Structure formats: structure tokens, C-alpha cells
C-alpha positions in Angstrom: -27.7 -0.8 -25.5 -23.9 -0.3 -26.6 -23.2 1.9 -23.5 -25.1 -0.5 -21.1 -22.6 -3.2 -22.4 -19.6 -1.2 -22.0 -20.4 -0.3 -18.5 -20.7 -3.8 -17.6 -17.9 -4.9 -19.0 -15.7 -2.0 -16.8 -17.7 -3.7 -13.7 -16.8 -6.8 -15.0 -13.2 -6.7 -13.3 -15.0 -7.4 -9.8 -14.9 -11.1 -10.2 -11.0 -11.7 -10.9 -9.4 -8.5 -11.7 -10.4 -6.5 -8.8 -8.1 -8.7 -6.8 -5.2 -7.2 -8.8 -5.6 -3.6 -7.3 -7.7 -4.3 -4.5 -6.3 -7.3 -2.7 -5.3 -6.1 0.6 -5.9 -2.6 -0.1 -9.5 -1.4 -0.7 -9.7 2.0 -2.6 -8.0 4.2 0.1 -10.4 7.4 1.2 -10.7 9.3 4.4 -13.9 8.8 5.8 -15.5 12.3 7.1 -15.1 11.4 10.6 -11.4 10.3 10.2 -10.5 13.6 8.4 -9.9 15.6 11.9 -7.1 13.3 12.9 -5.6 13.1 9.3 -5.3 16.9 9.0 -3.9 16.7 12.8 -1.2 14.5 11.7 -0.6 16.3 8.6 -0.3 19.8 10.5 2.3 18.2 12.8 4.4 16.8 10.4 4.3 20.2 8.7 5.3 21.9 11.9 8.2 19.3 12.8 9.6 19.5 9.2 9.1 23.3 8.5 12.8 24.6 9.7 12.1 28.2 8.5 8.6 28.1 10.0 6.9 29.7 6.9 4.1 27.2 7.2 5.4 25.0 4.3 8.0 22.3 3.7 10.2 22.6 0.9 12.2 19.7 -0.9 15.2 20.9 0.7 13.6 20.9 4.3 12.3 17.2 3.6 15.8 16.0 2.5 17.4 17.5 5.4 15.2 15.7 7.7 15.9 12.6 5.8 19.5 13.3 6.5 19.4 13.6 9.9 17.2 10.2 10.1 20.0 8.4 8.0 22.6 9.5 10.5 20.1 8.2 13.4 20.0 5.0 11.6 23.7 4.6 10.9 24.4 3.4 14.4 28.2 2.5 13.5 28.6 5.8 11.2 29.8 3.5 8.2 27.8 5.3 5.6 25.3 2.5 5.2 22.1 1.7 6.9 21.4 -2.2 7.2 18.3 -4.1 7.9 19.6 -4.7 11.4 19.9 -1.2 12.0 16.5 -0.4 11.3 15.3 -3.3 13.5 17.3 -1.9 16.0 16.0 1.5 15.7 12.4 0.3 15.6 13.0 -1.8 18.6 14.3 1.5 20.5 11.2 3.2 19.2 9.0 0.7 20.7 10.6 0.3 24.0 10.4 4.2 24.2 6.8 4.3 23.5 6.3 1.5 26.0 8.2 3.7 28.8 5.5 6.2 28.0 2.6 4.0 28.5 4.2 2.5 31.8 5.2 5.9 33.2 2.6 7.1 36.0 1.2 10.6 35.8 4.1 12.7 37.3 6.8 11.0 35.0 4.6 10.7 31.7 5.8 14.1 30.1 9.2 13.5 30.9 9.1 10.0 29.2 7.3 11.9 26.2 10.3 14.4 26.1 12.7 11.4 26.0 10.8 9.8 22.9 11.1 12.9 21.0 14.5 13.4 21.9 15.8 9.9 20.9 13.8 10.2 17.5 13.7 10.1 14.6 12.2 6.7 14.2 11.1 6.7 10.4 13.7 6.6 7.5 12.5 7.2 3.8 12.7 3.8 1.5 12.9 1.5 4.7 10.3 -0.9 5.5 8.5 -2.7 2.7 10.3 -0.4 0.2 13.6 -1.4 1.2 14.3 -3.5 -2.0 13.2 -0.7 -4.1 15.3 1.7 -2.4 18.5 -0.3 -2.4 19.2 0.3 -6.1 22.6 -1.2 -6.1 21.3 -4.5 -4.4 24.4 -4.6 -1.7 21.8 -5.3 0.9 22.1 -1.8 2.4 20.7 1.9 2.3 23.5 4.5 1.4 22.6 7.9 1.9 22.3 8.7 -1.6 19.7 6.0 -2.1 17.6 7.5 1.1 17.8 10.9 -0.4 16.3 9.8 -3.7 13.5 7.9 -1.9 12.8 11.1 -0.1 12.7 12.8 -3.1 9.9 10.2 -4.5 7.9 10.5 -1.3 7.7 14.2 -1.6 6.5 14.2 -5.0 4.1 12.1 -4.4 2.8 14.1 -1.4 3.0 17.4 -3.2 -0.5 17.0 -4.4 -0.8 20.2 -6.1 2.7 20.2 -7.6 3.5 23.7 -6.2 7.1 22.4 -4.9 6.1 22.5 -1.4 4.0 20.5 1.2 1.3 22.5 3.1 -2.5 22.4 4.1 -3.2 22.4 0.6 -2.1 19.1 -0.3 -4.0 17.7 2.7 -7.0 19.1 1.4 -6.5 18.5 -2.3 -6.7 14.6 -1.7 -4.0 14.3 -5.1 -1.0 13.5 -2.7 -0.3 10.4 -1.1 -2.1 11.7 2.1 -5.4 9.9 1.3 -4.5 6.4 1.6 -5.9 5.8 5.2 -4.9 4.2 8.0 -2.2 1.7 7.0 -3.1 2.5 3.0 0.7 3.5 2.3 1.8 0.1 3.3 -0.6 -1.8 1.6 -0.4 0.2 -1.5 3.3 -0.6 -1.5 2.8 -4.2 -0.9 0.3 -4.2 -3.9 2.5 -2.5 -6.4 5.6 -5.0 -5.2 2.9 -7.8 -6.1 2.2 -6.7 -9.5 5.5 -5.2 -10.6 6.8 -7.9 -12.0 9.9 -6.3 -13.8 10.6 -4.0 -10.3 10.7 -0.8 -12.2 8.3 0.8 -9.3 5.1 1.0 -11.7 2.5 -1.5 -13.1 2.5 -1.8 -16.9 -1.1 -2.7 -18.5 1.1 -6.0 -19.8 1.8 -6.9 -16.3 -2.1 -5.9 -15.1 -3.1 -8.4 -17.8 -0.9 -10.9 -17.0 -1.7 -10.9 -13.3 -5.4 -10.9 -14.4 -5.1 -13.9 -16.5 -3.5 -15.9 -13.4 -6.4 -14.5 -11.2 -8.8 -16.2 -13.8 -7.1 -19.1 -13.8 -7.4 -19.6 -10.0 -11.0 -19.1 -10.3 -11.7 -21.2 -13.4 -11.2 -24.6 -11.7 -12.5 -26.8 -14.2 -10.7 -25.1 -16.8 -13.5 -24.7 -19.3 -12.9 -20.8 -20.0 -15.5 -19.5 -17.9 -15.7 -18.9 -14.1 -19.1 -19.9 -13.0 -20.9 -18.9 -9.4 -20.6 -22.5 -8.4 -16.5 -21.9 -8.7 -16.9 -18.6 -6.9 -19.0 -20.2 -4.0 -16.5 -23.1 -3.9 -13.4 -20.3 -3.4 -15.6 -18.4 -0.8 -15.9 -21.9 1.0 -12.4 -22.4 0.5 -11.7 -19.1 2.2 -13.9 -19.8 5.5 -12.0 -23.3 5.7 -8.9 -21.7 5.5 -9.6 -19.3 8.3 -11.1 -21.7 10.6 -7.8 -23.8 10.0 -5.7 -20.8 10.9 -7.6 -20.0 14.1 -7.1 -23.7 15.2 -3.3 -23.4 15.4 -3.0 -19.2 15.7 -1.4 -19.8 19.2 1.0 -22.1 18.4 4.5 -22.0 17.0 6.1 -23.9 13.9 5.4 -25.0 10.6 1.7 -26.1 11.2 0.9 -22.4 11.7 3.0 -21.2 9.1 1.5 -23.3 6.6 -2.2 -22.5 7.7 -1.1 -18.6 7.4 0.2 -18.9 3.8 -3.0 -20.9 3.2 -5.1 -18.2 4.5 -3.1 -15.5 2.7 -3.6 -17.2 -0.6 -7.5 -17.9 0.1 -7.7 -14.0 1.2 -6.6 -12.9 -2.2 -9.4 -14.8 -3.8 -12.0 -13.6 -1.4 -11.3 -10.1 -2.8 -12.5 -10.7 -6.0 -15.5 -12.9 -4.8 -16.7 -9.8 -2.8 -17.6 -7.9 -6.0 -18.7 -10.9 -8.3 -22.2 -10.0 -7.9 -21.8 -6.4 -8.9 -19.4 -7.5 -11.5 -21.6 -10.0 -13.3 -24.5 -7.3 -14.4 -26.2 -9.7 -16.7 -26.5 -12.0 -13.7 -25.8 -14.9 -16.0 -23.8 -16.5 -13.5 -20.5 -16.7 -15.5 -17.4 -14.7 -16.7 -15.5 -15.3 -19.6 -11.6 -14.6 -20.1 -12.4 -12.0 -22.7 -15.0 -10.2 -20.3 -12.2 -10.2 -17.9 -9.3 -8.6 -20.0 -12.0 -5.8 -21.2 -12.5 -5.2 -17.6 -9.0 -5.2 -16.7 -8.1 -2.9 -19.4 -11.2 -0.4 -18.4 -9.9 -0.4 -14.9 -6.1 0.1 -16.1 -7.1 3.2 -18.1 -9.5 4.4 -14.9 -6.4 4.0 -12.4 -3.7 5.6 -14.8 -5.1 8.9 -13.9 -2.1 10.8 -16.0 -2.2 8.6 -19.1 1.3 7.6 -19.2 0.8 3.8 -19.6 1.7 2.9 -16.1 -0.1 2.8 -12.5 2.3 4.1 -10.0 2.0 4.1 -6.1 0.4 7.4 -5.9 -2.2 6.3 -8.5 -3.5 3.0 -6.4 -6.8 3.0 -5.6 -7.5 6.4 -7.8 -9.6 6.6 -10.8 -9.4 9.0 -13.7 -12.4 10.4 -14.8 -12.9 10.1 -18.7 
């Protein structure tokens, strides 16, 4: 009986705390039918960065590529890459890719070669991770900051921790190759939401604080319990928000921005709603704050795979067997 109760408490995270680690990012794992493309992309990356052609990418090779990318992004050559330079580089990539799509059959190979020659178009630490990479908070990225970001990325992707990136890392499932399509960006956004002290990781205290805020969102009558009626109301609110956004989606201005914000807010709730029935294993239709905190702690321990007391970006969506 005690074991059943503990199992129930771990599952209770679905109603509110599931939104903490799963909002906007379901547990990343490659489906069997997508594995082929994943391994193809991994192999292409290895081939592109493997300067000595030994079938592996070393940290030095990875950082050399990052240095080349930094030089390409630093358009004015002042040793700093700004957000405007990043936007310009990405816009150039879109134009080059569009030229490939629009080229006729005879010119398509030439357009593809032009696209490859004008690269690289990816810069370690740019995009959603810009603020974290910009450690001196001066609004731009130095080469040192980019190389530090590259080193962190390399460490996450080196799943078997042998100091190189190769086919074994793609198969291991331990590196950051298995976030799925768009999963890396979702994991980064998720980390940024939960990491309130901005140290690049989620502590148990941060997890519980977010869990309590989520619980309060569901507990609309403030009686210390989340009922099925409150869950149903949140589900209906999401449907209304989605309908309202669709009505103004094609327009411009404050109305669309407000509708998008309302939908984003409601969608966060929906992630918990989807798992409410599974979480409420005793089917009594209510969840208490204590139950939620117990479940949040259980989830934290499962996600903290190395047991260091923090959840890092490479542990997002992964569980540690006990």
C-alpha cells in the first residue's frame, strides 16, 4: 500500500508541476521513423567539422569551427557580434536558401554551392541563449564568450564523455542529440523560464517555487485544493483563448499581441491539464499543495540524472532511474 501511495505521489505532478518541465517541451525522444534523418544530420555534422578526417570531432575542431563562424558574423570586424549582426546573417541565409528553392533545375546546383560557400550561419551561444552567453552583459558577444558557449555545447553533445563527437554519441541517447526537432530551442526556453537566478541550471528551490506558482494558477478559489472543476475551467479558458487568437491572427497591432499573450498563458496551463487524469490516480478529483510538492520533488530527483542537486539543459526531459 505504501509503495502504491508513493507511486501515486510521483505521478501527481501531472496536474501542475508537469507544466514546469513539460510546458512547451514534451519529453524529447526520437521516434523510430525519424531516427534515420537524425543520424544523417549527425553524420553530416561530423563530416563538416572533422578537419583531420578521422571520423571524430575533437573539442579543438569544434572550437575552430566556432571561431570561423564568429569571424563570419562579426561583419564590421570589431571583435564583437551584436544582435543586429546576427539578424543580418540569418537574413542572408534565408535569402540564399530562397535562391536555391527558386532556381531552375539547371542552376540549382550552382545556387546550392553559393549557399554553402556563404556560410556558416550558426553561431554558438546566439539565438535564445544570447543573454546567457553575454556574460559581461554588454549587449554583444565576444569571441571568448562564443568559444565558452561552444565548449558547453560540445560537453553536452559528448554523450559518452570520451572527449570527441562521433557516431557513438548519436546512438547513446545521453548527449544532446536527442531533443528532437526544435527540442533544443524548447529546452533552452524552458530553462530560461525556470532558472530565476540565471546561473544556467534549475535548483530544487526554483522548481518548487515555480510549482507553487503553477498550483496557485489552478487553485482559483484559493481553498488549497485543485479540483476537476477548476481543471475543466482552465481547459475551457484555453479553447476561448485559441479561438480569440484565430480571430485576429491575420491582423496587426495591439489586439493580436494581446490575444497571442493570452493564448501563451493559457497554453502553459493546458500542459498540466493533459496529465491531470493520470496524476489523480485515486480519482478523487482533487490535488493538494502537499501532494503537488511531493510530486515536484519526485520529478526533480528523476530529472537530476547525475544527482548533483541541479537540472541542467542536457537533463531536460530525461529521467534518472533509481
